[in-house]
Each structure stands twice: as C-alpha cells, then as structure tokens.
C-alpha positions as MATLAB code, in Angstrom:
seq = 'MTTPVTPVLREMRWWDIDSVLELEKDLFPEDAWSRGMFWSELAHSRGPEATRRYVVAEEGERLVGYAGLASAGELADVQTIAVARDHWGTGLGSVLLTELLRAATAFECAEVMLECRIDNIRAQKLYERFGFEAIGFRRGYYQPGNVDALVMRLTTASDSGSAAMSTSERGTEING';
ca = [
    -281.846   34.048  123.602;
    -280.313   31.110  122.974;
    -281.427   27.657  124.308;
    -278.701   26.702  126.302;
    -277.267   23.582  124.627;
    -277.385   19.879  127.072;
    -273.994   18.230  127.356;
    -274.177   14.888  125.258;
    -272.287   11.831  126.502;
    -271.043    9.820  124.135;
    -267.903    6.806  124.044;
    -264.014    8.560  124.337;
    -262.143    7.878  121.271;
    -258.427    8.644  120.518;
    -259.452   12.212  119.005;
    -260.618   13.407  121.808;
    -257.313   13.244  123.410;
    -256.459   16.640  122.777;
    -259.551   18.632  124.051;
    -259.293   16.205  127.011;
    -255.591   17.086  127.938;
    -256.916   20.342  127.705;
    -259.501   20.633  130.030;
    -257.391   18.061  132.340;
    -254.335   20.614  132.447;
    -256.934   23.583  133.342;
    -258.632   21.534  136.195;
    -255.187   19.341  137.490;
    -252.284   21.816  136.901;
    -250.007   19.610  139.390;
    -251.380   16.283  138.683;
    -252.308   16.377  135.370;
    -252.290   12.373  133.193;
    -250.164   12.265  129.581;
    -251.064   12.210  126.423;
    -249.743    8.377  127.180;
    -252.108    7.566  130.126;
    -255.147    8.305  128.069;
    -254.159    6.172  124.834;
    -253.254    3.631  127.348;
    -256.723    3.717  129.056;
    -258.642    3.411  125.785;
    -256.301    1.104  124.551;
    -258.736   -0.909  127.015;
    -261.903    0.182  126.355;
    -263.078   -1.523  123.672;
    -263.922   -5.376  122.125;
    -264.996   -8.099  124.103;
    -262.167   -8.087  126.348;
    -262.492   -4.114  127.105;
    -262.105   -3.260  131.192;
    -262.489   -0.207  130.813;
    -265.233    2.712  130.081;
    -264.486    6.092  129.346;
    -266.757    8.893  127.634;
    -266.903   12.285  127.155;
    -269.457   15.527  127.749;
    -269.923   17.567  124.956;
    -271.736   20.961  124.562;
    -272.312   21.836  120.860;
    -268.522   21.543  119.682;
    -266.660   21.657  122.599;
    -265.539   19.276  125.177;
    -267.003   19.962  128.780;
    -266.306   17.334  130.701;
    -265.397   13.160  130.515;
    -264.892   10.225  132.801;
    -263.049    7.013  133.393;
    -263.942    3.658  134.676;
    -261.675    0.722  134.814;
    -263.061   -2.847  135.376;
    -260.511   -5.655  137.042;
    -262.973   -9.308  138.573;
    -265.689   -8.073  141.091;
    -264.236   -4.674  141.658;
    -264.384   -1.148  139.489;
    -261.969    1.856  140.097;
    -263.036    5.384  139.060;
    -260.102    6.663  137.481;
    -261.052   10.139  136.648;
    -264.074   12.665  136.716;
    -263.780   15.947  135.188;
    -266.297   19.066  134.387;
    -265.119   21.680  133.036;
    -264.840   25.357  135.505;
    -267.944   27.164  134.107;
    -270.146   23.797  133.915;
    -269.895   23.433  137.945;
    -272.913   23.147  139.956;
    -275.271   21.755  136.169;
    -275.190   18.183  137.781;
    -272.803   17.039  134.844;
    -270.633   15.513  137.796;
    -273.563   13.586  138.584;
    -274.169   12.360  134.901;
    -271.014   11.217  134.494;
    -270.391    9.348  137.545;
    -273.775    7.538  136.911;
    -272.650    6.840  133.101;
    -269.535    4.949  135.361;
    -271.981    3.375  138.004;
    -273.684    2.158  134.813;
    -271.021    0.542  133.386;
    -269.408   -1.085  136.764;
    -273.088   -2.880  136.877;
    -272.333   -4.321  132.793;
    -269.109   -4.713  133.669;
    -270.230   -6.938  137.033;
    -268.683   -5.579  139.651;
    -269.670   -5.933  143.386;
    -267.500   -2.660  144.922;
    -266.618    0.275  143.399;
    -263.547    2.246  144.747;
    -262.232    5.487  143.736;
    -259.369    7.882  145.582;
    -260.209   12.059  145.402;
    -257.785   14.997  146.849;
    -258.420   15.463  150.246;
    -259.204   18.569  149.500;
    -261.744   18.225  146.732;
    -264.454   18.465  149.153;
    -266.637   19.084  146.194;
    -265.894   15.965  144.702;
    -266.527   14.170  147.884;
    -269.771   15.451  148.435;
    -270.835   14.221  144.932;
    -269.439   10.930  145.671;
    -271.059   10.727  149.176;
    -274.608   11.780  147.516;
    -274.323    8.297  145.354;
    -273.770    6.374  148.365;
    -270.055    6.030  148.690;
    -268.337    5.547  151.924;
    -264.808    6.816  153.215;
    -262.547    4.080  153.998;
    -259.097    4.992  154.675;
    -255.811    7.298  153.204;
    -253.106    6.864  150.902;
    -250.575    9.495  152.125;
    -248.726   11.555  149.526;
    -251.087    9.897  146.664;
    -251.238   12.890  144.112;
    -247.809   14.124  143.198;
    -245.863   16.513  142.501;
    -247.892   17.575  145.437;
    -247.982   15.137  147.672;
    -251.569   15.571  148.289;
    -253.275   12.848  150.121;
    -255.903   10.914  148.711;
    -259.307   10.063  150.404;
    -260.500    6.159  149.500;
    -263.761    5.825  149.026;
    -266.093    2.797  148.615;
    -268.879    1.940  146.471;
    -270.517   -1.637  147.280;
    -272.962   -2.495  144.556;
    -274.060   -6.218  145.980;
    -275.768   -7.374  148.752;
    -272.724   -9.717  149.482;
    -270.010   -7.431  150.984;
    -268.177   -9.501  152.305;
    -266.834  -10.480  148.764;
    -262.997  -11.178  148.349;
    -263.094   -7.935  146.128;
    -263.028   -5.805  149.501;
    -259.781   -7.633  151.034;
    -258.224   -6.817  147.554;
    -259.166   -3.559  147.072;
    -258.396   -2.550  150.658;
    -254.367   -3.844  150.424;
    -252.156   -0.625  151.016;
    -255.085    1.278  152.003;
    -254.229    2.795  155.105;
    -257.926    2.209  156.920;
    -259.163    4.813  159.014;
    -261.137    3.506  162.039;
];
C-alpha cells in the first residue's frame, strides 16, 4: 500500500504555465484564462515592486492546484483558485486560500475582495468559512457564458472604514 503524497506549495513560475493551462481549461472551459494572462500576472510577482502572489500545489510531479492574488495599496483581490477535480474535498482549496491570505497580510492589505461564479456553491462555502461576506453582484461578469459573479469581501484590519472600501465597491451592484 502506497502512502498518499501531500501536495506541496511553491511559487508559480513561467515553466508552470502549460500545466496550469491544462487544469484551467478542464475546470473553467468557458472562461479559462489565456497564456498571456498568466504571463502578465507572473510579470508582477517577483522583486521589490511585486504586487502579485501566485502559487502552485504539486503532488509528486503533478500540478494539482494553483492560486493567485493581486494587491493595490490596502486592497487585495483573489484572482484565481483552482483545485484538480480528484482533489476536491481534500482541504487543498483551504491551503491555497490560506497562502493567499498570508500574502495579503505581507502586502499589508486591509481588505481582500474576490468574485465567485454565482453557481459555484462549493467555492462560496469555502470563502464563507474564512470569513468572507457577500456584498454584491457583477452582472454578466463571466464571459462568454454571461454568468453573474458574487462579490465577496474579507476585512482583515480593524479599520473597516478605510478608503479602500469605497474604491473596491465601485462598479459593484450592492445587495442590500
């Protein structure tokens, strides 16, 4: 009997893009990111001026998940989280989200925002367990399927009246 290999997180690098794209196309066939989108994000992920954090989860030689976060001032935005279907329910999504929230803290962000497909209940439950709250919708956000996004926010600092809040809600239809 073989012992299961625990996925290991490490920084995403350019040579991971092909494997990431395979997983991306499997999980998000209608609105998968392009190679250029990942290249652009990784271009901002290294050095003293870095504003992005992208990680991959590897199990042996196989990439089984990835996640990315962008920061701007006191606001961070979860760009993507993906877990291979055969790893759903293993806690890997929580591990990836924990790493992104650690990065948001390192970037000194007071708030973390994200958009989640309105029909992705599994992801919404994950975010809610981490304290994210639904604050609105973005109509037709996911294209070409014209699927709405649920906008969620996690306030990580005690000052919830920061300037980032008014900026982050711009363009969002508030549910209330």
